[in-house]
C-alpha positions in Angstrom: 88.1 185.0 105.8 85.1 186.6 104.1 87.3 187.5 101.2 88.5 183.9 100.8 84.9 182.6 100.9 83.8 185.1 98.3 86.7 184.2 96.0 86.0 180.5 96.6 82.3 180.9 95.7 83.2 182.8 92.5 85.8 180.2 91.6 83.3 177.4 92.0 80.7 179.3 90.0 83.1 179.7 87.1 84.4 176.1 87.3 81.0 174.5 87.6 79.6 176.7 84.7 82.4 175.8 82.3 82.3 172.1 83.5 78.5 171.9 83.0 78.8 173.6 79.5 81.5 171.1 78.5 79.3 168.2 79.7 76.5 169.6 77.6 78.6 170.1 74.5 80.3 166.7 74.6 77.1 165.0 75.7 79.0 163.2 78.4 77.9 162.8 82.0 80.5 163.9 84.6 80.4 163.5 88.4 80.6 166.6 90.5 84.4 166.5 91.1 85.1 165.9 87.4 82.8 168.8 86.5 84.7 171.2 88.8 88.2 170.1 87.5 87.2 170.1 83.9 85.6 173.5 84.4 88.9 174.6 85.9 90.9 173.5 83.0 88.5 174.9 80.4 88.2 178.3 82.2 91.9 178.5 82.6 92.4 177.9 78.9 90.0 180.8 78.1 91.6 183.0 80.7 95.1 182.3 79.3 93.9 183.2 75.8 92.4 186.5 77.0 95.6 187.3 78.9 97.5 187.4 75.6 95.7 190.6 74.8 94.4 192.1 78.1 95.5 192.2 81.7 93.4 189.9 83.9 91.5 192.5 86.0 88.2 192.5 87.9 86.6 193.6 84.6 87.7 190.3 82.9 86.3 188.4 85.9 83.0 190.3 85.5 82.9 189.3 81.8 83.5 185.7 82.8 80.8 185.8 85.4 78.3 187.2 82.9 79.3 184.5 80.4 79.0 181.8 83.0 75.5 183.0 83.9 74.5 182.6 80.3 76.1 179.1 80.2 74.2 178.1 83.3 70.9 179.3 81.8 71.3 176.6 79.1 72.3 173.9 81.6 70.1 174.9 84.6 68.5 171.5 84.8 71.9 169.9 85.3 72.6 172.5 88.0 69.4 171.7 89.8 70.2 168.0 89.8 73.7 168.8 91.1 72.2 170.9 94.0 69.7 168.2 94.8 72.5 165.5 95.0 74.5 167.8 97.3 71.6 168.3 99.7 71.1 164.5 100.0 74.8 163.9 101.1 74.3 165.5 104.5 76.4 162.9 106.3 79.4 163.5 104.0 79.0 167.3 104.5 79.0 166.9 108.3 82.1 164.7 108.3 83.9 167.0 105.8 82.9 170.2 107.7 85.7 170.1 110.3 88.4 169.5 107.7 87.1 172.4 105.5 86.6 174.8 108.3 90.1 174.1 109.6 91.5 174.6 106.1 89.6 177.9 105.8 91.2 179.1 109.0 94.6 177.8 107.9 94.3 179.6 104.6 94.4 183.0 106.4 98.1 182.4 106.9 100.7 184.1 104.6 102.1 181.9 101.8 104.6 179.5 103.2 106.5 178.1 100.1 109.6 180.1 99.4 108.9 180.3 95.7 105.7 182.1 96.3 107.5 185.1 97.7 110.3 184.7 95.1 108.3 184.8 91.9 104.7 183.2 92.1 103.0 186.3 93.5 105.1 188.6 91.3 104.1 186.6 88.2 100.5 186.9 89.1 100.8 190.6 89.5 102.3 190.8 86.0 99.2 188.9 84.7 96.9 191.3 86.6 98.5 194.5 85.3 99.7 193.7 81.8 98.8 191.6 78.8 101.5 189.0 77.8 105.0 190.6 78.0 107.4 189.0 75.4 110.8 188.4 76.9 109.7 188.7 80.6 112.1 186.0 81.6 115.0 188.4 80.7 114.1 190.4 83.8 114.2 187.3 86.1 114.9 183.8 85.0 112.2 182.4 87.2 109.5 184.2 85.1 110.4 181.8 82.3 109.0 178.9 84.4 105.6 180.4 84.9 102.7 178.0 84.1 99.5 179.3 82.5 97.6 178.1 85.6 98.7 181.3 87.3 96.1 183.0 85.1 93.2 181.4 87.0 94.8 182.6 90.3 94.9 186.2 88.8 91.3 185.9 87.6 89.9 185.0 91.1 92.3 187.2 93.2 89.8 190.1 93.6 92.7 192.5 94.0 90.8 195.5 92.8 88.2 194.9 95.5 90.3 194.0 98.5 93.5 195.8 97.5 95.5 192.6 97.8 95.5 189.2 96.1 93.2 186.6 97.5 94.4 183.2 96.6 91.5 180.8 97.0 92.1 178.3 94.1 94.1 175.9 96.2 91.6 176.0 99.0 88.8 175.4 96.6 90.5 172.3 95.1 91.5 171.1 98.5 87.9 171.4 99.8 86.4 169.7 96.7 88.8 166.8 97.1 88.1 166.4 100.8 84.4 166.1 100.0 85.1 163.7 97.1 87.3 161.3 99.1 85.1 161.3 102.2 82.1 160.5 100.0 84.1 157.8 98.1 85.5 156.2 101.2 82.0 156.2 102.8 80.4 154.6 99.7 83.1 151.9 99.4 82.9 151.1 103.1 79.2 150.7 102.9 79.1 148.6 99.8 82.4 146.6 99.9 83.9 146.9 103.3 87.6 147.1 103.9 88.9 146.4 100.4 92.0 147.4 98.4 89.9 150.2 96.9 89.1 151.4 100.4 92.7 151.4 101.4 93.9 153.2 98.3 91.4 156.0 98.6 92.1 156.3 102.3 95.8 156.8 101.5 95.0 159.3 98.8 92.8 161.2 101.3 95.7 161.3 103.8 98.0 162.7 101.1 95.4 165.3 100.2 95.2 166.4 103.8 99.0 166.7 103.9 98.7 169.4 101.3 97.0 171.8 103.6 100.3 173.7 104.0 100.0 174.9 100.4 96.4 176.2 100.5 97.3 179.8 101.5 99.7 180.1 98.6 99.4 180.3 94.8 102.0 177.5 94.6 101.5 174.8 92.0 102.7 172.1 94.4 99.2 171.3 95.5 97.7 171.0 92.1 100.6 169.2 90.5 100.3 166.5 93.3 96.6 166.1 93.7 95.6 166.1 90.0 97.7 163.0 89.1 96.7 161.4 92.4 93.0 162.0 91.6 93.4 160.5 88.1 95.2 157.5 89.5 92.6 156.7 92.1 89.8 157.1 89.5 91.2 154.7 87.0 89.0 151.8 88.0 85.6 152.2 86.4 82.3 151.1 87.9 78.7 151.3 86.5 77.5 153.7 89.2 80.4 156.1 89.6 78.2 158.8 87.9 80.2 159.0 84.7 79.3 157.6 81.3 82.7 158.0 79.6 86.4 158.1 80.5 86.8 161.2 78.4 87.1 163.1 81.6 90.4 161.4 82.2 91.8 162.8 79.0 90.9 166.3 80.3 92.8 165.6 83.5 95.7 164.0 81.8 96.1 166.8 79.3 95.8 169.4 82.1 98.4 167.9 84.4 101.5 168.7 82.2 99.9 172.0 81.4 100.1 172.9 85.1 103.8 172.5 85.6 105.5 170.8 82.7 108.8 172.6 83.2 109.7 170.6 86.3 107.4 167.6 86.6 107.4 165.9 83.2 108.8 162.7 84.7 106.1 162.5 87.3 103.3 162.9 84.7 104.9 160.5 82.2 104.7 157.9 85.0 101.0 158.5 85.5 100.2 158.5 81.8 102.0 155.2 81.2 100.3 153.7 84.3 96.9 154.8 83.3 97.1 153.4 79.8 
């Protein structure tokens, strides 16, 4: 459990750092959840590029952490504001705590999806031990389906410390979305009451909770479901949603096919067409 918590904290540190830096560069204001997800997509892009030349080991993670510390130095004011907002959402944290604690305990289970044992974990091991290997799919056809997002699982696996892979990315995403939807539902209920928006976000929250079975695994099923769902439920814009520009949606939309384009292009095409 401690290993998962450490990996989760490091993952959030990397995601928030890259998300905050992206916010600063683009001069666009992102809400917390957007910042984490955009940071995930940007960090994964950098890690994927590095993996072309180097295995993703603990030393690469150390370089990322140093780089993130430098980034946060230049955006420390935004980080302070983010921390302040979190402290003042005590009710949301209290409500979300049982869900997150249960998810943390559940994440101690071995990976359940069949494909994780078949090729997910093996693919991550290749990324951890070698730079990109041309023709890897000739060894096993499943290696040809590997999405680049496995790189972020390898980056935060802490294998060199715990002598086994610690897969916390899905747990991190799950926890952030639990906080997001509880906060959103609470805000809508307080301001609007039982509206269509309240119902849609409640359904989305239930679907997020249903993905708990995937949090102990490096499977892409969780991300490929919750990312389009998050984009869909965030299409309506309001003046006080904490975001100045819908540019964040383009990050999420571009990252969705990047996750699992081999098998889910029909699903993402639907969300793209719907959103536009």
